[in-house]
N, C-alpha and C positions, 0 to 999 in steps of 0.2 A: 183234867179239867174240862168241867163240863157248862160253864158259865158263859153265857154271848158277853157278859161285860167283859171279861179277863181276855176273851179273843180279840174285843175291841180295843181295848188297853195295848195288847201285843202289836196289833196291826198300826195303832196310832203310832206306837213308839217307833217301828221299822219305817213308818212313813217319815216320821221326824226327823229321825237319824241319816236316812238317805237323800232327805230334801236339804237339811241344814248341811250335810258334806258337798252336795252339788253346788250350794248357791253362796255358799261363804268361804273363803279359803283360810281365815284365820280360825284356830282352833277353839277359843273360848267363844267368838260369834256363831260360829255354828253350833254349837252346844246350846248356847242360848236360844238359837234360833228353833233348833231340835226340839226344845223344850215347850216353845210356844205354840210351835205347831202342834206337837203331840195334847198338849192340853187344850186347845183349839178344837182338834178333832173329837176329844172325849166331851168336853164341855157343851158342844153344838149337838152332837149324838144324844146326849143327855136331856139336853133341853127340847129337842125335838120329839124324843120319845114321850116326854110330859106332857106336850100340846097333842098329840097324837092319844094320849091316854085321854085327856078331858075331851077331845073331840068325840072320841068312841063312845063315852059315857053319857 
């Protein structure tokens, strides 16, 4: 596994799981929050990567 994107996805999922478990007591809500956090982290990283790409060229 040599892809930075895969590392980013694993990190985002790990953060989402931990924060979802800490912030919500209901299992379904915790899973939903974890998914939202994970997608938000990955989406923000991809968006910022594109911004940096266009600013550097």
